[in-house]
C-alpha positions as protocol buffer text, in pm:
chain_id: "A"
residue {
  index: 1
  type: MET
  ca { x: -420 y: -997 z: -517 }
}
residue {
  index: 2
  type: ARG
  ca { x: -173 y: -1284 z: -519 }
}
residue {
  index: 3
  type: GLY
  ca { x: 28 y: -1284 z: -841 }
}
residue {
  index: 4
  type: GLY
  ca { x: -107 y: -945 z: -945 }
}
residue {
  index: 5
  type: GLU
  ca { x: 86 y: -671 z: -1117 }
}
residue {
  index: 6
  type: ARG
  ca { x: 88 y: -443 z: -812 }
}
residue {
  index: 7
  type: HIS
  ca { x: 172 y: -460 z: -445 }
}
residue {
  index: 8
  type: ALA
  ca { x: -134 y: -284 z: -304 }
}
residue {
  index: 9
  type: TRP
  ca { x: -476 y: -249 z: -463 }
}
residue {
  index: 10
  type: THR
  ca { x: -751 y: 9 z: -446 }
}
residue {
  index: 11
  type: LEU
  ca { x: -1105 y: -127 z: -441 }
}
residue {
  index: 12
  type: GLU
  ca { x: -1150 y: -16 z: -802 }
}
residue {
  index: 13
  type: GLU
  ca { x: -832 y: -201 z: -903 }
}
residue {
  index: 14
  type: LEU
  ca { x: -950 y: -515 z: -723 }
}
residue {
  index: 15
  type: GLN
  ca { x: -1285 y: -496 z: -902 }
}
residue {
  index: 16
  type: ALA
  ca { x: -1115 y: -446 z: -1241 }
}
residue {
  index: 17
  type: GLY
  ca { x: -872 y: -732 z: -1170 }
}
residue {
  index: 18
  type: LEU
  ca { x: -1159 y: -966 z: -1091 }
}
residue {
  index: 19
  type: ALA
  ca { x: -1344 y: -858 z: -1404 }
}
residue {
  index: 20
  type: GLY
  ca { x: -1029 y: -921 z: -1609 }
}
residue {
  index: 21
  type: GLN
  ca { x: -1031 y: -1278 z: -1479 }
}
residue {
  index: 22
  type: GLY
  ca { x: -1395 y: -1323 z: -1577 }
}
residue {
  index: 23
  type: HIS
  ca { x: -1539 y: -1262 z: -1228 }
}
residue {
  index: 24
  type: ALA
  ca { x: -1767 y: -962 z: -1269 }
}
residue {
  index: 25
  type: THR
  ca { x: -1886 y: -840 z: -929 }
}
residue {
  index: 26
  type: ASP
  ca { x: -2041 y: -528 z: -787 }
}
residue {
  index: 27
  type: PHE
  ca { x: -1837 y: -271 z: -596 }
}
residue {
  index: 28
  type: SER
  ca { x: -2009 y: -332 z: -262 }
}
residue {
  index: 29
  type: SER
  ca { x: -1914 y: -703 z: -275 }
}
residue {
  index: 30
  type: VAL
  ca { x: -1551 y: -613 z: -344 }
}
residue {
  index: 31
  type: PHE
  ca { x: -1561 y: -366 z: -54 }
}
residue {
  index: 32
  type: ARG
  ca { x: -1707 y: -620 z: 187 }
}
residue {
  index: 33
  type: ALA
  ca { x: -1462 y: -893 z: 81 }
}
residue {
  index: 34
  type: ALA
  ca { x: -1157 y: -664 z: 113 }
}
residue {
  index: 35
  type: GLU
  ca { x: -1270 y: -537 z: 452 }
}
residue {
  index: 36
  type: ARG
  ca { x: -1326 y: -896 z: 567 }
}
residue {
  index: 37
  type: LEU
  ca { x: -977 y: -1002 z: 453 }
}
residue {
  index: 38
  type: ALA
  ca { x: -834 y: -710 z: 652 }
}
residue {
  index: 39
  type: ALA
  ca { x: -1044 y: -791 z: 961 }
}
residue {
  index: 40
  type: ASP
  ca { x: -930 y: -1154 z: 946 }
}
residue {
  index: 41
  type: GLY
  ca { x: -564 y: -1048 z: 919 }
}
residue {
  index: 42
  type: LEU
  ca { x: -518 y: -1194 z: 570 }
}
residue {
  index: 43
  type: ALA
  ca { x: -478 y: -850 z: 416 }
}
residue {
  index: 44
  type: ARG
  ca { x: -365 y: -512 z: 546 }
}
residue {
  index: 45
  type: LYS
  ca { x: -565 y: -196 z: 480 }
}
residue {
  index: 46
  type: LEU
  ca { x: -357 y: 115 z: 417 }
}
residue {
  index: 47
  type: LEU
  ca { x: -514 y: 461 z: 421 }
}
residue {
  index: 48
  type: LEU
  ca { x: -328 y: 726 z: 225 }
}
residue {
  index: 49
  type: GLU
  ca { x: -360 y: 1104 z: 211 }
}
residue {
  index: 50
  type: ASP
  ca { x: -555 y: 1084 z: -115 }
}
residue {
  index: 51
  type: GLY
  ca { x: -840 y: 927 z: 83 }
}
residue {
  index: 52
  type: ARG
  ca { x: -833 y: 598 z: -108 }
}
residue {
  index: 53
  type: ALA
  ca { x: -767 y: 278 z: 84 }
}
residue {
  index: 54
  type: ARG
  ca { x: -522 y: 25 z: -53 }
}
residue {
  index: 55
  type: PHE
  ca { x: -520 y: -342 z: 38 }
}
residue {
  index: 56
  type: GLU
  ca { x: -215 y: -565 z: 41 }
}
residue {
  index: 57
  type: LEU
  ca { x: -173 y: -928 z: 134 }
}
residue {
  index: 58
  type: GLY
  ca { x: -59 y: -986 z: 490 }
}
residue {
  index: 59
  type: GLY
  ca { x: 300 y: -1088 z: 545 }
}
residue {
  index: 60
  type: ALA
  ca { x: 624 y: -971 z: 697 }
}
residue {
  index: 61
  type: HIS
  ca { x: 620 y: -611 z: 817 }
}
residue {
  index: 62
  type: HIS
  ca { x: 752 y: -345 z: 581 }
}
residue {
  index: 63
  type: ASP
  ca { x: 693 y: 22 z: 510 }
}
residue {
  index: 64
  type: HIS
  ca { x: 597 y: 187 z: 181 }
}
residue {
  index: 65
  type: LEU
  ca { x: 696 y: 446 z: -75 }
}
residue {
  index: 66
  type: TYR
  ca { x: 407 y: 622 z: -250 }
}
residue {
  index: 67
  type: CYS
  ca { x: 528 y: 716 z: -599 }
}
residue {
  index: 68
  type: THR
  ca { x: 404 y: 1065 z: -678 }
}
residue {
  index: 69
  type: ARG
  ca { x: 450 y: 1001 z: -1049 }
}
residue {
  index: 70
  type: CYS
  ca { x: 281 y: 664 z: -1114 }
}
residue {
  index: 71
  type: HIS
  ca { x: 80 y: 650 z: -787 }
}
residue {
  index: 72
  type: GLU
  ca { x: 194 y: 297 z: -701 }
}
residue {
  index: 73
  type: LEU
  ca { x: 256 y: 190 z: -344 }
}
residue {
  index: 74
  type: VAL
  ca { x: 598 y: 23 z: -333 }
}
residue {
  index: 75
  type: PRO
  ca { x: 715 y: -192 z: -39 }
}
residue {
  index: 76
  type: VAL
  ca { x: 1040 y: -79 z: 126 }
}
residue {
  index: 77
  type: PRO
  ca { x: 1228 y: -222 z: 425 }
}
residue {
  index: 78
  type: CYS
  ca { x: 1107 y: -97 z: 763 }
}
residue {
  index: 79
  type: VAL
  ca { x: 1267 y: 240 z: 840 }
}
residue {
  index: 80
  type: ILE
  ca { x: 1227 y: 222 z: 1219 }
}
residue {
  index: 81
  type: ALA
  ca { x: 1460 y: -14 z: 1404 }
}
residue {
  index: 82
  type: GLY
  ca { x: 1309 y: -222 z: 1684 }
}
residue {
  index: 83
  type: GLY
  ca { x: 1509 y: -45 z: 1957 }
}
residue {
  index: 84
  type: ASP
  ca { x: 1377 y: 292 z: 1842 }
}
residue {
  index: 85
  type: PHE
  ca { x: 1029 y: 202 z: 1966 }
}
residue {
  index: 86
  type: ALA
  ca { x: 1155 y: 162 z: 2322 }
}
residue {
  index: 87
  type: ALA
  ca { x: 1312 y: 508 z: 2304 }
}
residue {
  index: 88
  type: LEU
  ca { x: 989 y: 658 z: 2164 }
}
residue {
  index: 89
  type: GLU
  ca { x: 787 y: 491 z: 2438 }
}
residue {
  index: 90
  type: ARG
  ca { x: 1021 y: 624 z: 2709 }
}
residue {
  index: 91
  type: ALA
  ca { x: 1012 y: 975 z: 2560 }
}
residue {
  index: 92
  type: THR
  ca { x: 635 y: 990 z: 2515 }
}
residue {
  index: 93
  type: GLY
  ca { x: 498 y: 752 z: 2776 }
}
residue {
  index: 94
  type: ALA
  ca { x: 301 y: 581 z: 2499 }
}
residue {
  index: 95
  type: ALA
  ca { x: 279 y: 209 z: 2429 }
}
residue {
  index: 96
  type: ILE
  ca { x: 343 y: 148 z: 2059 }
}
residue {
  index: 97
  type: HIS
  ca { x: 172 y: -161 z: 1919 }
}
residue {
  index: 98
  type: ASP
  ca { x: 227 y: -113 z: 1548 }
}
residue {
  index: 99
  type: HIS
  ca { x: 332 y: 146 z: 1295 }
}
residue {
  index: 100
  type: HIS
  ca { x: 280 y: 227 z: 934 }
}
residue {
  index: 101
  type: VAL
  ca { x: 516 y: 461 z: 749 }
}
residue {
  index: 102
  type: VAL
  ca { x: 448 y: 588 z: 397 }
}
residue {
  index: 103
  type: LEU
  ca { x: 728 y: 782 z: 229 }
}
residue {
  index: 104
  type: SER
  ca { x: 654 y: 1006 z: -70 }
}
residue {
  index: 105
  type: GLY
  ca { x: 885 y: 1013 z: -368 }
}
residue {
  index: 106
  type: VAL
  ca { x: 952 y: 859 z: -706 }
}
residue {
  index: 107
  type: CYS
  ca { x: 983 y: 482 z: -750 }
}
residue {
  index: 108
  type: ARG
  ca { x: 1275 y: 314 z: -925 }
}
residue {
  index: 109
  type: GLU
  ca { x: 1088 y: 264 z: -1253 }
}
residue {
  index: 110
  type: CYS
  ca { x: 971 y: 624 z: -1274 }
}
residue {
  index: 111
  type: ARG
  ca { x: 1311 y: 755 z: -1169 }
}
residue {
  index: 112
  type: SER
  ca { x: 1485 y: 564 z: -1449 }
}
residue {
  index: 113
  type: ALA
  ca { x: 1221 y: 656 z: -1710 }
}
residue {
  index: 114
  type: PRO
  ca { x: 1279 y: 962 z: -1927 }
}
residue {
  index: 115
  type: ASP
  ca { x: 1131 y: 1281 z: -1787 }
}
residue {
  index: 116
  type: ARG
  ca { x: 777 y: 1345 z: -1912 }
}
residue {
  index: 117
  type: ALA
  ca { x: 878 y: 1689 z: -2037 }
}
residue {
  index: 118
  type: GLU
  ca { x: 1146 y: 1526 z: -2252 }
}
residue {
  index: 119
  type: GLN
  ca { x: 890 y: 1279 z: -2393 }
}
residue {
  index: 120
  type: THR
  ca { x: 658 y: 1554 z: -2511 }
}
residue {
  index: 121
  type: ALA
  ca { x: 931 y: 1778 z: -2656 }
}
């Protein structure tokens, strides 16, 4: 995952990345290793609406943009300020321990690329 071409990886992408480095392994081993990294806090598991988990290396908190064109998960600065949690807790009576925001849209690369319709015309 470190030094890879993406920010967050599906299990299939992790397996392909390992194979590309000459480390052929079965899917269940990749699954167990990724789950273990997440359980140990070395990686973060992100569940998206498409039902496929993504894994990213642990680090400073940030939120994400899911590009609806290229399907990449792009890190973005956190969109909820620290003081907003106190207001949410007061309003709801809940105790917020963590959050995970995924925005949907088009990433910078896809936005600056020519429209697909123009490419096929």
